[in-house]
N, C-alpha and C positions, 0 to 999 in steps of 0.2 A: 487362415490368412485371408480367404475371400471375404469374410465378414468384416475384417478390418478395412480392406480396400473399399468395400461398399460404403461403410460409415464415413471413411475419409473422403470419398468422391462426393457423397451427399453434402458434407460440411463445406467442402470447397465450392460446390455449385451454389449453395445457399448464400454464403458470404459474398461471393463474387456477384451474384445476382442483386443482392442488397446494395452493393457498391454501384452497380451499373444503373440502378433505378434512382439513385440519389439526385435530388433536385436542388439541394442547397448550393449556394454560390461559394467559391473559395474565399478564405479570409481576406479582408480588405486592408489596404495600407492606411496609415493615418491621413485623414482627409484635410487638406489645406494646411498641414503642419510642416513647417520648415525648420531644420536644425538652426539653432542660434537665436530664434525669435523669443523674446522675453515673455514668460508666462505671467499674465496680469491677474488671472483668476482661474479657479478650477471648480467645475460643477459636475453634477452627476444626474443621469437620467436612467430610469428603469429599475431603480432600487425600491421595489414595492414591499419586499419582506426582509431586506437587509439594512442594518444601520450603517450610516455613512462611515463611522469610525472603523468598521471592519475593513473597508477598502482603503481608507485614508492611510492606515498604517502599512499598507503594502506598496504605496506609491513611491517612486523615485524622482519623478519630475516635481519640482517645487515652484510655488509662486515667487516671483522675483528673480528666478534663475532662467537661463536659456533652455528652451525645449530641446530634448534629445530623443530622436527616434530609437536609438540604441537602448536608452533607458526605458522607453515604452515597451520594447520587446521583452526586456527583463522583467518589468513590473507586470506585464501581461501573463508571463509564466507564473509569477508569484500569485496572481489573482486566480489563475486556473487551478493552482494547487489547493485552493480553498474548496474546490469541488462544489461551488455554488452557482456557477454561471456557464451557460452554453456558448455565449458569444460576448466578446469584449472589444469595443472599438473606441477611438478617440477622434474628435474633430476640433479644428481650430477656427476661430473667427476673429477678425481684426478688432483690436480694442483701441478706442480713442484715448490719447494721453490725458491724464487728469492730474492736477496739481496735488490733490490729496486722495488718499485711499479710502473709499467707502464702498467696498465690494462685498459681495455675498460669499458664502461658503468659506473655503479655506483662506481666501485673500485677506479676510479680516484678522487672521491670526498671525500675519507676517508683516514686518515693518515695511514702510515705503521703500521702493528701490533706490530713491535718491535722485538728485538733479542730473547726475551723470548719465542716467539711463532714460531720462524723460524723452530724449529725442530718438531713442531706438525703437524699432518696430516691436509691438507687443501683441499678444493674442490671448483670447479667452479659451481655455481648454474645457471640453465637455466629454466626459467619459460616459459611454452608453453601454448598459448591461442588459443581457437577456438572461433572466434567472431560470435556474433549473427547477424542476418540480420539487416542492418542499415536503409535502406529506406523501408517504408511500404506503398505502394499505395494499399489500401485494403478497404473492407467494414468496416464501423464503427458501433459499437454496444454499447448500454447502457441499463441497466435494472434497473428501479426504481420502488418503490412501488406506486408512484403517477401516472407515465405515462406508466408503463408496459415496454414492449420491444420496443426499438427504434433502427432503422437501418438506415444506410446512407453510405456516402463516407468519407474517411479519407486519409490524406497524412502525414506521420510522418517520422522524422529523429531522430533516437535514440542516435546519437552521432555526433552532429554538430561540424565540424572542429576538430574532434577527441578529444574534451574536455569534454566528458560526459555531453553534453547539449542536452536535449530532447525538440524538438519542434514538435507540432502537430496541424493541422487544421482539423476540422470536420464539417460535416452537418449530422444531424440526424432527422428522422421523425418517427412517430408512425406507427406500422404495422397494427393495427386494431382500426379504419380505417386508411388507408394511408393518409399522409399529414394533419392529424387532429391537430397534435402538432408538432412544429418545433423548432430546436435548431441549432445555429451556434456558433462554439467555436474555440478559439485559446489557446493552452496551451504551456508553456515553463518552464523548470525547470532544476536545476543542484545542486549538493551538494557543489560546490565551486564557488567563484566569484573572478576572477583575482588572483587565487592562494591562496585566503584567505578561511578558512573553514566556509564560510557563505553560507549556503544552501538557495536557493530561488525558489519560485514557483509562476508563473504569470498566471492568468486566465482572459480571455475576453470571455464573454458568452452573447449571445442574445437569448432570449426566447420568443416564441409566442405559448402559450399553455393554454388550459383551465384546471384549477386545480379542478378536480371533488371531491377531498377530502375536501378542504377548501371552495370550491364553488365560484371561481372568475376567470376572464380572466387575465392571467399574460402576459403582454407585458413589458419586462424589459431588461435592459442592466446592466451587472455586470462587474466591474473591481476589481481585487483582487490581492494583492501581499503579500505573506507570507515569512518571513525570519527566519532562524534558524542558530544562531552563536554558534559554539562549543567552549565554554569558557574553558572547561576541557574535558578530554577524555570521561567522562560519564555525563557531564552537559552542557546543551544548553540553551541559552537565545532565546526567541521567540518573534516575533512581527508580527502583521497583520494590514494591512490598506486596506480598501475596500470602494467602493461606488456603490450603486444600484439606478438606475433611474427606478422607478416602476410607470407605467402609472396609472392614476387615484388615485395616492397616493402622494408620495413625494420622493425627493432625500434622500437616507438613507446612511449616512456615517458610517463607522465602524473603530474603532481604538482599538487595543488590545495589551497586553504585558503579557508574561508568562515565564515559565521555564519548563524544562523536564530533569528528570534523566533517563538515558537509559543504562541498564546493560544487554540487550539482546545479545545473541550470533549472531543474524542476524535479520535484519529488515524484510526480506522476508522469509516466512516459518520458523518462530522462533521456536526453539526447547527448549531453556532454558533461564532463566533470567527474569528480571522485568523491567517494564517501568511505569513511573509516570509523568503525565503532569498536570500543573495547568495554566489556562489561564483566564485573566480578560479582557473583551471586552465591549466597550460602543457602542451602536447602536442608530442612530438617532441624532437629535439635537433640542434643545429648547423645547418649548411646542408643544403638539400634535396639528395638524391642525384640524380645525372644521370638524366634520364628515358630510358626505353628503349622502343623500338617492339615491341609484342607482336602478332604476326600482322597486321601492317599498321596497327594502332591505336597512334598516337603520343601518346596522352594521358599515358602513363607510369604507373609504379607506384612512384615514388620515395618518399622519406621526407617528413615534414611538420615544420613549425616554426611553431606559432601559439599564441595565447592564446585562451581561451574565457571570456567574461564572462556568467555565468548569473544571471538574476533569476527567481525563482519566487514569485508572489504569489497568495494565495487568501483569500477572505472568504466567510463563511456566516452566514445569518440564518434563524431558524425562527419561523413564526407558525402555531400549531396543527399541522396535519399537513403544512403546506407548508414545504419547505426550499429557500431560494434560495442558489445558489452562483455566485460569479464568480471565474474563475481566469485568470492570465496567465503564460505561460512564454516568456521572451525569452532568446535566446542569440546573442551577437555573437562573431565569430571573426576578429579582425585577425591577419594573417600569412599563411603559406603553407599552404593547405588543399588536399589532393589530392582528386580526384573520388570516390575510394572512401569518403570520409568526408563527402560532401555530405549535407545534410538532405533528406528528402523529406516531402511532405505528401499525405495521401489514405489513407482507411481508418479503421477503428474506433479506432485509437490516436492519430490526429493530426487529420484533417479529414474530417468525416462528410458530404462532399458528392460525392466521387468516389473511385475507387480510386487508389492510388499508381502512378505510371508515370514514365518517364524525362523527361517534360515538366514534372514538378513537383519540381525539384531546386534547391538553393541553398546558399550558404555560411552565411548568417545566417537566423534564423527568429524568428517570433513566433506563438504559438498563443493565441487568446483564446476563452473560453467563458463563456456565461451560461446557467445551467441551473436549471430549476425541478423539484423532486422532490415528489411526493405520496406519503406513506407509506401504502400500501394495507394492509400488514400489518406490524406492528412485529415486531422480532426476538423470536423465541421458540424454546425448546429442543424437541428431539424425539429419539427413539431408535429405531433399527431394528436388530434382531438384536444388541442389546447395544452398538451403536455410537452414542455420543452426538454430536449436532451441533446447530447452530442455523440458522435461516433467517428471512428477511424478504423482503417484496416491495414494490417502489416503482415508480410510474409516473413517467416523466421526459419533459421536453420542453425544448428549448433552441436556442441559436444558437452556431454555430462561426465563428470568424474565422481566416484563415490569411494570413500574410505570409512570403514567401520571396524573398530577393534576394542578389545577389553582391557588389556594391560600393556605397559611399556610403549614402544614406538610401533607404528603401523609398518607392515611390509607389503610386498607386491601381492601376497596372497589375500590381503585385505582390500585390494583395489579392484574396482570394476569400471568399465568405460562403455559409453553408448553414444550414438549419433541420433539426432532427431530433426524433424522439420514440421512445419505447420502454418496455421493461420491464426492471428490474434485479432479479435474485435475489441477496440478501445471504446469503453462506455463509462457513464457516470457511476459513482458509488462503488462499483466492483473493480474499477481500474481497467480490467480487461477480462475477456473470456478467451480461453486458449483451446484450440483444436490442434492436437499434435500426434504424430506417429514417431515412436522411438524404436531403435534397433540396437541390440547388444550382441556382439559376436558370440558371447558365451551362451546365449539363449537360442540364437539362430532363427528367430522369427519376429516380425514387427508387431508392436503393440499400440493400440489406439488409446489416446488419453484425452480427457476433457477436464479442464481446470479453470478455477476462478482466481483472480488477482495475479500479480506478477509472481513467478515461481520463487524468486528470492524473498518475497514477502510471506508467501504461504509456507515456506520452509521454516520460518521462525515461529509460525503459529501451530504447526501440525502436531506438536508434542502434547497438545491438550485437546 
């Protein structure tokens, strides 16, 4: 227990010191922009590596319409979700009335406001951006409940061709012991495809790792493509197609379809709104292969044939500096599921009450979380040696609930609960770094956790 408290004290001191030394100014309000002033033109500054159409499609203020500070706050969140900018501001300068429109940038694309608006005040809007670092040749990191901390090398471009396309290659290996488990990965993603609001995420992953939770050597190759088509402003249609070649088992195809309602104010560091996703996926094909005994273990490494019904629900509410979040991730798997795909609970990405082990396995799962965040330091931009980035600090405390079961309906014997608290450092690319301590009455002692990304996000990824 003393080691946990030492680690926790060090992390608290480090993050608080980082906050205290910050020199960046708090975010500024729109300069010289008054609600109701007609927008005569829109221009951009600071877009050295980003095409203007990438930001134009996120704007809510339009040429020929009255400026709205409320719309600016909403479009600012949309622009921050692109994870391309550390700072976004807007300024307004008076525009002289002109009988005809001969303006630059977006104004040339919009008809004249008409004689009825000629006498009204108008302004030229200028959006100023500070772009985040684009190329990242840097150490690669990953923290999973199964493999622990993995480090390696990565090369990423967060904005290929200025089109908000992120491509990254990585090599990662375990730290304790070194080179015991290895991963090679290629990731590519973007919220648009050829100007169409079709988000896509491609993953190619090669794994050479012993799974000490489920108890088998995983040598696998994974290809995965996820698509997200925005049918309406708050409704998306989802598709997934994947294939895994798992040594000593079978080729495992996956095909899924679903939908999502998204009313969150922001995808990153959400402060208010709700999100609901339902996904139906089929894994495997045909009948299960005959099981075979491996070194006396007759659990088998055959194929699979099952459906997965996923429900992902999230709700957020903000009052002052306090952000309340409630999330539920439920996955039901009727059919034939082999042990190598059993869910596990325990660790920073699932249940913060104990570490994952072979005693916490199940075919079906439910993860429930109620979390309170206190915004200690709002997101602000900074620069070191010419590298632009942003950061923020939040105190967190919450409750974790875990349900794992194999057949039928879960009972109280399948439930575990825990409390946790910690500090979150909000940063680019990784969303957040989490330093947390969890405590489960069933275990009787606190456990220190270090995690990357929001827990509700990493819970979705951890099974691979």
